[in-house]
C-alpha positions in Angstrom: 4.6 13.9 -30.7 5.2 11.2 -28.2 7.1 13.3 -26.0 4.1 15.1 -26.1 1.0 13.1 -25.5 3.4 11.6 -23.0 3.2 15.3 -21.0 -0.4 15.3 -21.6 -1.3 11.7 -20.9 0.8 12.0 -17.1 -1.0 15.3 -16.5 -4.4 13.2 -16.9 -3.7 10.8 -14.5 -1.8 13.2 -11.8 -5.2 15.5 -12.1 -7.6 12.6 -12.0 -5.6 11.3 -8.7 -5.1 15.1 -7.2 -8.4 16.8 -8.2 -10.3 15.4 -4.6 -7.8 16.3 -2.9 -7.4 20.1 -4.3 -11.7 20.6 -4.1 -11.3 19.0 -0.2 -8.4 21.4 0.3 -10.5 24.2 -1.1 -13.8 23.8 0.5 -12.0 23.5 3.8 -11.4 27.1 3.7 -15.4 27.9 2.7 -17.2 30.3 4.8 -20.1 27.7 4.9 -21.2 24.5 5.1 -21.7 23.9 1.4 -19.7 21.5 -0.7 -20.7 23.2 -4.1 -20.8 27.0 -3.6 -17.9 28.3 -2.0 -19.5 31.5 -0.5 -16.0 33.4 0.8 -12.8 32.7 2.5 -12.9 31.5 5.7 -10.5 29.8 8.7 -14.3 29.0 10.4 -14.1 24.8 10.1 -9.9 24.8 11.4 -11.0 27.1 14.7 -14.2 24.6 15.2 -11.7 21.9 14.5 -9.5 23.0 17.1 -12.0 23.6 19.7 -13.9 20.1 19.5 -12.4 18.3 21.8 -13.9 14.9 20.4 -11.7 15.4 17.6 -8.4 17.0 19.1 -9.2 13.3 21.1 -9.7 10.9 18.1 -6.7 12.7 16.1 -4.5 12.2 19.3 -5.0 8.7 19.6 -4.6 8.2 15.8 -1.1 10.2 16.0 -0.4 7.4 19.2 -1.2 4.8 17.4 0.5 5.3 14.5 4.1 6.9 15.8 3.9 3.1 18.4 3.0 0.9 15.9 5.5 2.6 12.7 8.4 2.7 15.6 8.2 -0.8 16.9 7.3 -1.9 13.3 10.4 -0.3 12.0 12.7 -1.9 14.6 10.9 -5.3 14.1 10.7 -4.9 10.3 14.0 -3.9 10.4 15.9 -6.5 12.2 14.0 -9.1 9.9 15.1 -7.7 7.0 18.9 -7.8 8.2 18.0 -11.7 9.3 16.3 -12.4 5.5 19.3 -10.9 3.8 22.0 -13.1 5.5 19.7 -16.1 4.3 20.7 -18.3 1.6 18.9 -18.5 -1.6 16.4 -21.4 -1.7 13.2 -23.1 -0.4 13.8 -21.6 3.4 14.3 -18.0 1.9 11.3 -18.0 -0.3 9.0 -19.6 2.1 10.0 -16.5 4.9 9.4 -13.8 1.5 6.1 -15.5 0.8 4.8 -15.8 4.7 6.0 -11.5 4.8 3.9 -11.2 1.7 0.5 -12.9 3.1 -0.6 -9.9 5.1 0.0 -7.2 2.2 -1.9 -9.5 0.2 -4.7 -10.5 2.3 -8.1 -8.3 1.8 -8.3 -5.7 5.0 -11.8 -7.1 6.0 -9.6 -10.5 5.9 -7.4 -9.3 8.0 -9.3 -7.6 10.4 -11.7 -10.6 11.0 -8.9 -13.2 11.5 -7.3 -11.2 14.1 -10.5 -10.0 15.8 -11.4 -14.2 16.3 -7.7 -14.3 17.3 -7.8 -11.7 20.3 -11.2 -13.2 21.6 -9.9 -16.5 21.6 -7.0 -15.7 23.7 -8.7 -13.3 25.9 -11.5 -16.3 26.9 -8.4 -18.7 27.3 -6.4 -16.3 29.8 -10.2 -14.9 31.4 -10.1 -11.4 30.4 -12.3 -9.4 31.2 -12.4 -7.2 28.0 -10.7 -9.4 24.7 -10.3 -6.2 22.7 -8.6 -3.1 23.5 -5.7 -0.9 22.6 -3.3 -3.3 22.6 -4.6 -5.8 20.0 -5.1 -3.0 17.7 -1.7 -1.9 18.2 -0.4 -5.6 17.5 -3.0 -5.3 14.5 -1.4 -2.5 13.3 2.3 -3.6 13.9 1.1 -7.1 11.5 0.1 -5.4 8.9 2.9 -3.2 9.2 5.9 -4.8 9.2 6.0 -6.3 5.5 6.2 -2.8 4.1 9.1 -2.3 6.5 11.0 -5.2 5.5 10.1 -4.3 1.8 12.0 -1.0 2.1 14.5 -1.9 3.7 16.1 -5.0 1.9 16.7 -3.9 -0.7 19.2 -1.2 0.8 20.5 -4.1 3.0 20.9 -6.3 -0.9 22.7 -2.9 -2.4 25.2 -2.8 0.9 28.8 -4.1 0.1 28.8 -6.9 2.8 33.0 -6.8 2.5 32.5 -3.2 4.6 30.8 -5.1 7.8 33.7 -7.3 7.4 36.6 -4.8 7.3 35.3 -3.0 10.1 35.6 -6.4 12.1 38.8 -6.9 10.4 40.0 -3.3 11.8 38.9 -4.1 15.2 34.9 -3.6 15.5 33.1 -5.9 17.5 29.7 -7.5 15.0 27.3 -5.4 16.7 29.1 -2.4 16.8 30.0 -2.8 12.7 26.4 -3.3 12.0 25.5 0.1 13.9 28.5 1.9 12.3 28.8 0.5 8.9 25.6 -1.5 7.9 23.0 0.4 9.3 23.7 4.3 7.9 23.5 2.2 4.6 20.0 1.1 5.2 19.1 4.5 6.8 16.7 6.0 4.1 14.8 2.5 3.2 14.2 2.5 7.0 12.9 5.7 6.8 10.9 5.0 3.7 9.6 1.9 5.9 8.8 3.9 8.8 6.6 6.5 6.8 4.9 4.1 4.9 3.9 2.5 8.4 3.3 5.7 9.6 0.9 6.4 7.0 -1.0 3.0 6.6 -1.6 3.4 10.3 -2.8 6.8 10.2 -5.2 6.0 7.3 -6.7 2.0 8.4 -10.1 1.5 9.4 -11.1 -1.6 8.5 -8.8 -3.7 10.5 -9.2 -1.1 13.2 -12.9 -1.5 13.7 -12.5 -5.1 13.8 -9.5 -4.7 16.4 -10.5 -2.2 18.8 -11.9 -1.9 22.2 -14.9 0.2 23.3 -12.6 3.1 25.1 -10.4 3.9 22.2 -11.2 6.1 18.8 -9.0 6.6 15.9 -10.0 9.2 13.4 -11.0 6.8 10.8 -13.7 5.2 13.2 -14.9 8.8 14.5 -15.7 9.7 10.5 -17.3 6.7 9.4 -19.4 7.2 12.9 -20.4 10.9 11.4 -21.5 9.6 8.2 -24.6 7.9 9.9 -25.1 11.7 10.2 -23.4 13.9 8.6 -19.8 14.5 8.0 -19.0 17.9 9.5 -16.7 20.6 7.5 -14.1 20.2 10.0 -13.2 17.3 8.8 -12.7 18.7 5.2 -10.1 21.0 7.5 -8.7 18.0 9.3 -7.5 16.2 6.4 -6.5 19.2 4.6 -4.2 19.2 7.7 -2.8 15.6 7.4 -2.6 15.3 3.7 -0.3 18.6 3.8 1.6 17.1 6.9 2.3 13.5 5.3 2.9 15.7 1.7 6.0 17.7 3.9 7.1 14.2 5.0 7.4 12.9 1.9 9.2 15.5 -0.3 11.4 15.7 3.1 11.8 11.6 3.0 12.8 12.0 -0.7 15.3 14.9 0.0 17.0 12.5 2.2 17.1 9.7 0.1 18.6 12.0 -2.9 21.0 13.5 -0.7 22.2 10.0 0.6 22.5 9.2 -2.9 24.0 11.7 -4.0 26.6 11.5 -1.0 27.5 7.3 -1.7 28.3 8.2 -5.6 30.8 11.0 -4.7 32.4 8.3 -2.2 32.6 6.1 -5.0 
């Protein structure tokens, strides 16, 4: 009885979470603009999506920003996680972890407004004609992505046997080579998870982008927000469906890679 109730409760939760997404995907194939009546199957909105230069440009900008910010955040976050993992437990480590968690705990609007004020202040100090640009948007995305990368990589580094790198150095390897050949592969699944999470968060962000973006660079969330003042065209349903399926595939691939690495580690042990 408990197992049955638990299964029903779990199914209700998943239905509640994924029903809106499934409805969106369903109506992205609707022939008409209606969001309540399905008049027939059609790929009309997918064709219009890729025919719209503004939408394609916004999508390209969003992907460039997400990939670049996720890549840089993953590099910096991995280095920071390695440094934190080598710190001794104490006040210094607790202080570093507290500072790391602040961007995650802060409301997006607080982070966005504070970073906008900082960029405007620095821009005026250096005499810049435009305080906000793609560079400020990229810095903002890297900033709020960093904690997620650190918190994904850090547990993997803690699970890694520290004696492995020492053994590698005893066998003639340099510290840098031992890190890349021994430690880094052990934390690979955490690094990949951190990258995917950073990519997804950057892809989705609106509030921080709204306050730190310049006038010449438009991301997809900003474009959709501008459309809500009039009406959201159904080609946005098609675009959102493509993004949803892409992220779903990336998460499945990430989990499969992580499971394969865990199985290999178990076999070696």
